[in-house]
N, C-alpha and C positions, 0 to 999 in steps of 0.2 A: 311624780310623773313616774308613769309606768315607763317598767323597762324595754318593753317591746315595742315601742311608739314609734313610726316611723319618721325620718328626719328630710328635710331638705335642705340644698347647699343654697345660702341666701345670702344676696350683697346687705348691709345695713339697713339701707334705706326700703329694700323689700321686706326686710323684719319688720317695721316700724308698718309697713302695709299689712303685712301676715298678720301683726299684733291685732292693728285695727278690723281686719276682717274675722279675725277670730272671737273677739268680744261682741262685735257685732249680728253674728249669727249666734251667739248664747245670750244675748242678752238686747231686748230690743230697745231699753231704754237710752242706749248708746247712740247718742247723734254725732255728724261728724259736719262740722260748717267752717267756711273761710272764704277767701278769694281764690277761684278757679279750682275750691277743692273737686268740685262735680265733673262735669263732661271734660275737663280739661285732667283732670287727676291731678293737679295739683304742679305748681314750677318745678318740682322734683320728681313728679308722678308718685309719691309717697300714696296718693290715695287712687291710684289708678285704679278702674272698675269698681269700684264702692257703689259708684251712682247706678252702673247699670245691674249690679247686684240687688241694692238695697232702697235705689228711687231717690226721688226729691224731697220726700218728707224726712229723710234720715241722713241726707249728704247734702247741705245746704250751700249753694253758691251764695254770697253775700256780696254787699257793696265793698269798697276799698273806704274801708271805716275802721280801723283796728278797736277806738274805744267803741263803736257799737258791736263788734263782734262778741269781744269779749264782756261786755255789759250786759247782751243777749242771752250770752252762754251763762253767767251768774244768775238770771232770772229763770233759766231752765233748771239750773244745777239745784235752785231753793225749790224747786218745786217737784223735785222728785226724778228728772230726765238725768244723764250722764253724758254732758256733753264735752266733747274733745275739739276745742276752736283751733284752727291753724294758724300763725301770723307767719307770712311767707318768709322773712327773715327776721331774726331775734330784735336787728337793728329799726323793725318798726313796730318793735312793743312800747316804746316810749308813749303815742299817744295813750294808749290803755294803761298808762302806769296807775294812774288814779281808780280805774276800776279794780285792777290786780291788789293794789296794796290796800286803800280806803277801803275796798268791798268785800273782795274774793276773800281775802286774808282775814279780814274780820269778822265776818258773819256768823261765826259759831261762838265768838263771846261775844259780839255784840247781844245776839238773841240768846243769851245764857244756855245755847246747847239747844235752840227749838230750831235750829235750822243747822245745816252743815251745805257744805259746797263743794260736792263731789265733781269738780270738773278739772280738766287736763289741757295745760294750754303749751302746744305743741309749736316748736320752733327751729328751724335751720340755724345753729349760731358758728361763728367763728370765720376765721381766715384761711386764706390757700388757694382759694378756686379763681382768684384774679378778679373779683365781682366789685363795681363800684362803689361810691360813698353809701355809708349806711346797711351795706350789704355782711358785713366781715366783722364786725364786733363781738366781743368775749366779756360782756358785762353780767355774768353769772351773780356777780358779789350783791350787786343793787337785790335780788329777789332774795338770797340766802341770809339776808339781814332783816328781812322782814319775818317775824314770827307771825304762825300761821301757814307758811306756804312752806312746801316741800320743794327742792330743787333735785333733779334726777338727769346726768348728764353720763351716757353708757357709751362704750368703746368697742362693743363688738356685737353682731347680728343676736347671737344667743340672749345675751343680756338685754338687747334693746326689746325682743319682743317681750321678754319676763318680766322685764321693768314696765314697759307701757300697760300691760294687762294689770300688774300692780296698781300702778297711778290710775288705771280708769276704776278699780275696784274699791282703791280708797276713799273714804270719806270725807276729805277735805282736798283743797286748792294743791295742784300739782303743776309745775313749771316743769316740762320737759325737752331739753334741749338737745339738738340731735345736731353732732359734729359732721358738718356738710364736707368738709375737708375727704372723711374716711365713708362716705356714703357709698360708692362703688369702688374703695380701694383694694377691698379682698372678700372673701366670701366665707361662709363659717357653716356649720350645719345647727339645722334648727328645727327642732320637736314640730310635727304637723299638729298636734293637739296643744291645748290651751297647757299654761304652765305659767308659773310666778317666780321671779327673782325679789328676794325682800328691798324694801326700800330700806337706806338707812345700813347698810353692811358693805364694807369694803372686802374686796377680793385678791388675796395673793397671787399675781401674773408669774412670778417670779422668785423662786426661794432665794434666800443670800445671808450672808455672816457679816459682810464688811460694811455697808452702807445701806440703808432705808431710804428708795425714793419713791416719792408720793405723787401721783398724777391723776389724771383723768382726761377724757376725750380724747380727740385727736392727736393730744401729746402722748398717748399711750404706747401706739405702737412706735412710736420716733424712740422713747424711752425704752422699751424694751429692745430696740437695735441698738441702742447708745451699751446696754447693759452686755449684750455680748458681744461687742466690740471689747469692752473692757474687760471681761473674761479672759477672751482670746488674746488680746493684745498686752494685759498689764497683768492680769491675775487677780483682779479686783472681782468680787464675789457680791454683786447688786440685787438687794432684794427691792423686787417692784410689786408697790401696793398700790391698786387700781380703785380709787375711791368710788367710783359710781355714783355716789350720791354726795352733793357738797352742802345738802342741807336736809335733814340732820347728815352732820358727820359721824364715822363712824371713831369715834374717839379714842375705845378701846383698842380697835385693830391699829392705828396709828402709835399710840404707846407702846403695845405689844410687839411691834415689829421696831420700834426704836431702843426698845430696854433690849433686844437680841443683840442689834448692829453697835449702839452708840453716835451713830452718826447717821446723819439727814440730808436729803436734796430733796427741794419739792420743785414742779415743773408746773407750770400752766401759762397759755398764752395769754390769758387776761393780763393788765395792767401790773405792777408791780404795788405799788400803793394802794391801800383799801382791799389787797385780793387776797384768795381764800391761802395763799403760802403763809400772811401773815398770822393768819388764824390755827394753821397748823403748828407754827412755829411756837404759838404761843401755849398749845395745846401741851407740847413737848416739855417745854419750860417749865409749866406749871404742876404737871403728872409725873414727869420722867428726868428731870434735871440732874440728880445724882447720877444718873447712867450716860449723861452727856459726855464725848469726846471731842466735839469740834463742836464750832459755830453751824447753826442750820444755813446753808446755800439755797439761796432761792434762783432759780432759772425761768425767768417769765419774760412777758410782751415790758414794752417801754411805756414811760407814762407820757403818751403823746397821742394824738389822733391816729385811727389806725391809717396806714397810708395806702397807697394806689400803689398799681402793679410794679414799678421800678424798684419800692423797696419793701415790699410785701415779704419776702426770703431774708430781708436781715432784721426784719420785725419778730417773726414768729422764731421760737426756740429751732431751732436745726438739731440733729443729731450731734454734731461736734461740739455745738454751745451746750448742750447737756452733758455730754461727755468730760466737757471741760468742769462743768459745777460738780461733778460727782467726784472726780479727780482731787478738785479743793477741797471736799470735803474729807475726802479719803487722806490726802496727805498732810492736813493740818497736824500739827504735834504741839 
């Protein structure tokens, strides 16, 4: 990225739109498709204006049929296009699950490298916006478990554009989950030009020495707030590591941070059982056990169906619950 590039102050969802626009301008093979992505600009307006700019052959409104959307995109990708299908909410991806894991993820292996599948499946994910059933799931572990898929979850506008461009340019399928709780929660500087953020590399959001806190997505701002509160109130110096990509995990960054602090807390809104916190904990046990000074603490969602409005705030990790988890890790002796 050049040092004299112009920047714009964007929300996260605006950065999604800017990433799509930038790559569609650069590469005629990039195609956007999904329900209401054209004239309406998408349910969250992430594709607003793209139809007017690029026309109906590159911004395609589809029927309400997730399996058909993803299946069509796989065919496009196999024959040289770079489709970016949008699923309106991640909880609607289940009808396309067979297409994703049985076809998109396996096309390179099945064809012995003759075909790749360069598509990006975008979906708003996670809770906190008072949505009805099937709109608030955080099931990234489903896709992280599948070899052949990359799973990306940004937490800042800058990373959103850079990671989305990296995903579109990647020769293999990427599930790009966008934390809708923070779609419009804050703004950040985003270069107008094209740039990439590497897939598979974590980012230290806050340097610290007492405890490593691993997080991603919408829980990142809450974790940073908790870290600042603990620094001011209790003198606890937290290192906050934003994973950004949950498959592949940046195991080196996880281990390096843990070796520095010897204590860890993992925060995600997904259910605890089978969640990414377990994989992160196992990585620490396998690669940095001799540095460990306390059990790894998990601050997560619960092993229940995602609740409706009245209980939503109890389900999601709050700043206070994150603080309690960090204290537990630090105070163990």
